[in-house]
NUDREN-918063 format. One line per 8 residues: for each residue z, x, y of N, C-alpha, C, O. Coordinates in pm, 1 decimal. Layout:
<sites>
Z:X:Y:Z:X:Y:Z:X:Y:Z:X:Y ~ ...
</sites>
This chain:
<sites>
-12522.0:-5953.0:5538.4:-12394.2:-5894.6:5552.8:-12400.8:-5730.8:5610.3:-12326.6:-5678.9:5693.7 ~ -12476.6:-5690.2:5561.2:-12530.4:-5544.5:5598.9:-12596.8:-5527.3:5740.0:-12589.8:-5435.9:5822.2 ~ -12680.7:-5677.8:5739.3:-12722.0:-5675.1:5867.5:-12632.8:-5664.0:5989.5:-12648.2:-5583.2:6081.0 ~ -12533.9:-5759.2:5978.8:-12439.5:-5773.3:6054.5:-12342.8:-5678.8:6081.6:-12284.2:-5667.6:6189.3 ~ -12318.5:-5578.4:5936.2:-12261.3:-5472.5:5992.8:-12342.9:-5354.5:6052.0:-12274.3:-5260.5:6092.1 ~ -12457.3:-5344.8:6062.5:-12538.5:-5251.3:6078.9:-12535.3:-5292.9:6276.6:-12519.1:-5204.7:6361.0 ~ -12550.2:-5408.2:6302.9:-12530.3:-5482.0:6429.9:-12412.6:-5416.4:6514.5:-12421.5:-5341.4:6611.8 ~ -12293.9:-5468.3:6446.5:-12180.3:-5445.1:6471.9:-12173.3:-5268.2:6511.7:-12163.5:-5240.2:6631.1
-12177.4:-5179.3:6432.1:-12184.0:-5031.9:6462.4:-12295.4:-5012.9:6559.7:-12250.0:-4939.7:6647.7 ~ -12428.4:-5045.6:6588.6:-12481.9:-5001.3:6679.9:-12420.1:-5056.6:6813.7:-12389.3:-4970.8:6896.4 ~ -12396.9:-5194.3:6847.5:-12301.8:-5247.7:6946.0:-12229.6:-5159.6:6985.0:-12235.4:-5112.5:7098.6 ~ -12130.9:-5115.2:6874.4:-11998.2:-5029.5:6897.3:-12067.5:-4900.8:6975.2:-12050.8:-4868.7:7092.8 ~ -12162.9:-4826.4:6859.6:-12175.3:-4671.8:6976.4:-12248.0:-4730.7:7146.4:-12222.8:-4676.6:7254.0 ~ -12321.9:-4828.8:7130.0:-12339.9:-4880.0:7277.8:-12256.3:-4914.8:7337.4:-12290.6:-4969.3:7442.4 ~ -12136.1:-4908.1:7316.2:-12013.0:-4959.7:7415.6:-11992.8:-5090.9:7433.9:-11912.3:-5130.3:7518.3 ~ -12062.1:-5172.7:7358.4:-12049.1:-5308.2:7371.0:-11918.3:-5378.7:7257.3:-11909.0:-5376.7:7134.6
-11835.7:-5433.9:7358.6:-11760.5:-5493.8:7266.9:-11764.0:-5626.9:7200.4:-11780.5:-5727.8:7269.0 ~ -11748.1:-5634.5:7059.4:-11774.0:-5725.0:6967.2:-11640.0:-5794.9:6943.3:-11549.9:-5726.5:6894.6 ~ -11614.8:-5934.7:6974.6:-11446.9:-6006.9:6919.9:-11472.5:-5980.4:6778.9:-11581.6:-5940.5:6738.2 ~ -11351.7:-6007.0:6689.8:-11361.4:-5996.0:6548.5:-11349.9:-6149.1:6566.5:-11290.8:-6204.9:6658.8 ~ -11433.9:-6225.3:6435.4:-11439.7:-6344.4:6381.8:-11294.6:-6405.0:6328.6:-11232.3:-6336.1:6247.8 ~ -11253.4:-6499.1:6360.5:-11107.8:-6537.6:6275.3:-11169.7:-6604.1:6137.0:-11275.7:-6666.0:6146.3 ~ -11117.5:-6594.0:6035.2:-11158.3:-6640.4:5913.8:-11076.4:-6770.5:5877.7:-10954.7:-6767.9:5859.6 ~ -11146.9:-6874.5:5869.5:-11074.1:-7010.1:5859.7:-10998.0:-7015.1:5706.6:-11046.7:-6941.7:5620.6
-10891.3:-7091.3:5673.3:-10819.3:-7119.1:5591.2:-10942.3:-7114.4:5464.4:-10947.0:-7021.6:5383.6 ~ -11008.8:-7194.7:5463.7:-11131.8:-7295.4:5407.7:-11219.7:-7210.4:5360.2:-11300.9:-7250.7:5276.8 ~ -11221.1:-7066.9:5406.7:-11319.2:-6965.6:5359.4:-11209.4:-6886.1:5222.7:-11248.7:-6844.2:5113.8 ~ -11115.2:-6886.1:5258.6:-11032.7:-6796.2:5125.7:-11031.3:-6907.9:5000.9:-11009.7:-6865.8:4887.2 ~ -11054.4:-7050.3:5023.2:-11033.2:-7126.0:4915.0:-11136.3:-7155.7:4831.2:-11141.0:-7201.6:4717.1 ~ -11235.0:-7113.2:4926.7:-11396.7:-7138.4:4842.4:-11435.6:-6990.9:4774.3:-11536.9:-6976.1:4705.9 ~ -11373.4:-6921.1:4792.9:-11378.7:-6748.4:4701.7:-11320.5:-6787.2:4570.0:-11212.2:-6844.9:4561.3 ~ -11414.6:-6745.6:4439.6:-11383.7:-6779.0:4359.2:-11274.8:-6677.3:4309.0:-11257.2:-6562.8:4350.6
-11201.1:-6747.9:4204.1:-11087.2:-6677.3:4182.3:-11146.8:-6598.7:4008.4:-11225.4:-6642.1:3924.1 ~ -11069.2:-6478.0:4014.5:-11083.7:-6470.3:3867.1:-11001.1:-6525.2:3788.2:-10878.3:-6526.1:3797.2 ~ -11089.1:-6587.1:3683.9:-10969.9:-6646.4:3548.0:-11036.9:-6625.8:3447.9:-11136.8:-6687.1:3410.6 ~ -10954.1:-6487.1:3372.1:-10948.5:-6464.9:3217.3:-10863.8:-6473.5:3147.5:-10752.8:-6427.5:3174.4 ~ -10902.5:-6558.5:2995.3:-10797.3:-6610.5:2901.6:-10743.4:-6475.9:2887.1:-10815.2:-6380.2:2858.1 ~ -10598.1:-6466.2:2910.0:-10518.6:-6368.4:2868.7:-10494.2:-6340.5:2742.2:-10478.5:-6429.9:2659.1 ~ -10488.4:-6215.3:2713.4:-10445.7:-6184.4:2583.9:-10391.9:-6045.4:2564.2:-10442.5:-5960.1:2637.2 ~ -10301.9:-6007.1:2482.4:-10272.9:-5869.5:2501.5:-10355.0:-5728.3:2519.3:-10323.1:-5612.4:2545.6
-10485.3:-5802.9:2489.4:-10567.8:-5663.3:2537.4:-10659.4:-5691.0:2667.7:-10751.2:-5616.8:2702.8 ~ -10631.1:-5776.4:2715.4:-10702.2:-5816.3:2872.2:-10612.0:-5707.8:2985.9:-10490.6:-5696.0:3002.6 ~ -10710.8:-5648.6:3042.2:-10685.6:-5547.9:3141.6:-10648.0:-5604.9:3282.4:-10710.6:-5701.7:3325.5 ~ -10525.9:-5535.2:3370.8:-10486.2:-5627.4:3475.0:-10563.0:-5644.3:3572.5:-10558.3:-5743.8:3644.9 ~ -10658.3:-5530.8:3589.0:-10777.6:-5528.0:3664.6:-10848.2:-5673.8:3633.5:-10855.9:-5777.1:3700.0 ~ -10883.1:-5646.6:3538.9:-11006.4:-5724.4:3476.9:-10989.8:-5876.0:3519.5:-11079.9:-5943.4:3569.4 ~ -10819.9:-5933.5:3483.8:-10774.1:-6069.3:3469.2:-10737.0:-6094.1:3615.5:-10693.3:-6206.6:3639.6 ~ -10747.9:-6000.3:3726.4:-10713.7:-6027.3:3867.1:-10540.9:-6040.6:3867.6:-10495.7:-6144.3:3916.1
-10464.8:-5960.0:3826.0:-10335.2:-5952.8:3832.0:-10255.6:-6007.4:3903.5:-10269.4:-5934.0:4001.4 ~ -10180.5:-6080.3:3933.8:-10084.5:-6128.2:4057.1:-9922.0:-6156.1:3964.7:-9918.1:-6188.6:3846.0 ~ -9819.3:-6137.5:4038.6:-9695.3:-6191.1:3997.7:-9671.2:-6353.9:4042.4:-9581.4:-6391.7:4117.7 ~ -9784.8:-6450.6:3970.3:-9764.8:-6557.6:3987.0:-9728.8:-6632.9:3840.5:-9713.2:-6572.4:3734.4 ~ -9717.9:-6798.8:3861.3:-9665.0:-6868.6:3734.8:-9760.7:-6793.1:3610.2:-9719.3:-6724.7:3516.6 ~ -9881.7:-6825.1:3639.0:-9958.0:-6786.5:3525.1:-9942.6:-6675.5:3433.1:-9955.6:-6679.3:3310.7 ~ -9917.1:-6588.7:3497.0:-9882.0:-6480.8:3435.0:-9738.9:-6452.2:3387.4:-9714.7:-6372.6:3296.6 ~ -9625.5:-6536.7:3468.3:-9474.6:-6528.1:3422.7:-9497.5:-6616.2:3295.9:-9425.0:-6588.3:3200.4
-9579.0:-6709.2:3281.3:-9582.7:-6829.3:3140.2:-9650.8:-6703.7:3065.6:-9561.3:-6671.0:2987.7 ~ -9723.0:-6643.6:3051.6:-9801.2:-6578.3:2944.8:-9701.3:-6483.9:2886.4:-9674.0:-6477.7:2766.5 ~ -9641.0:-6399.4:2996.2:-9524.1:-6301.8:2969.1:-9403.2:-6371.1:2905.2:-9313.3:-6306.0:2851.9 ~ -9403.7:-6520.2:2912.7:-9252.7:-6589.6:2903.2:-9267.9:-6597.0:2711.7:-9179.9:-6578.5:2627.6 ~ -9407.4:-6629.5:2694.1:-9459.6:-6626.9:2564.7:-9476.3:-6567.0:2491.2:-9470.3:-6610.1:2376.0 ~ -9508.6:-6424.2:2519.6:-9517.5:-6268.0:2452.3:-9411.4:-6244.4:2427.2:-9394.6:-6214.5:2309.0 ~ -9271.9:-6243.7:2527.1:-9155.5:-6186.5:2497.1:-9031.0:-6290.2:2433.7:-8926.6:-6251.9:2380.9 ~ -9074.0:-6428.4:2455.1:-8984.4:-6500.1:2394.8:-8854.1:-6512.4:2518.9:-8736.6:-6527.8:2485.7
-8876.7:-6507.5:2591.9:-8779.0:-6503.5:2755.0:-8799.7:-6621.5:2800.9:-8911.9:-6622.8:2851.5 ~ -8725.0:-6769.1:2813.2:-8771.8:-6866.1:2858.8:-8818.4:-6847.9:3039.0:-8929.1:-6877.9:3083.7 ~ -8722.8:-6801.8:3106.1:-8738.0:-6789.9:3260.0:-8758.1:-6623.0:3265.2:-8683.8:-6526.6:3283.5 ~ -8912.9:-6645.9:3236.3:-8946.8:-6464.1:3251.7:-8965.0:-6435.9:3419.2:-9013.4:-6508.5:3506.1 ~ -8917.4:-6326.8:3425.5:-8927.1:-6286.5:3588.6:-8980.4:-6153.0:3584.2:-8960.0:-6106.1:3472.2 ~ -9043.4:-6068.4:3664.0:-9085.8:-5974.7:3677.0:-8963.6:-5882.4:3753.3:-8872.5:-5924.5:3824.6 ~ -8986.5:-5776.0:3722.9:-8855.8:-5712.0:3797.7:-8940.7:-5590.8:3866.4:-9062.3:-5575.2:3855.5 ~ -8844.2:-5503.0:3944.1:-8921.7:-5383.4:4033.4:-8972.2:-5266.6:3963.5:-9051.3:-5196.3:4026.4
-8939.1:-5230.5:3837.4:-8998.3:-5138.2:3777.2:-9161.2:-5214.8:3737.3:-9263.4:-5152.9:3766.9 ~ -9167.0:-5307.9:3691.0:-9281.2:-5391.5:3618.5:-9378.3:-5401.6:3730.8:-9492.2:-5368.8:3697.7 ~ -9365.3:-5434.4:3841.9:-9412.8:-5422.3:3945.3:-9480.3:-5306.8:4016.2:-9595.1:-5300.8:4060.1 ~ -9371.8:-5205.7:4018.0:-9429.1:-5072.9:4037.2:-9549.3:-5031.3:3939.1:-9650.1:-4979.7:3987.2 ~ -9537.9:-5053.4:3805.3:-9636.4:-4993.4:3691.6:-9744.0:-5093.8:3745.6:-9847.4:-5036.4:3779.8 ~ -9744.6:-5221.0:3760.5:-9865.9:-5309.0:3819.2:-9943.7:-5223.6:3894.4:-10052.0:-5190.4:3846.0 ~ -9909.6:-5178.3:4009.4:-9963.1:-5161.5:4121.0:-10041.7:-5036.4:4093.5:-10147.1:-5010.9:4151.8 ~ -9975.9:-4944.4:3984.6:-10026.3:-4815.6:3996.0:-10178.8:-4811.8:3892.5:-10245.1:-4708.5:3884.0
</sites>
């Protein structure tokens, strides 16, 4: 990866145009996902927090709200 980056930078300085490579959808699926058991002590970054069904289920159990939904304030706090 580093060699490829060096090659791209060097070519750029020489005025050589290098087209961007398109990422295939299969590459995205091959990336390992962060999967950590969720507890009240689990950090948001550590567990790969996303507003997904996994987290809605977790918060549903913790809050006792059957159909838990993230609200705007919660999303803003998570992004910070």
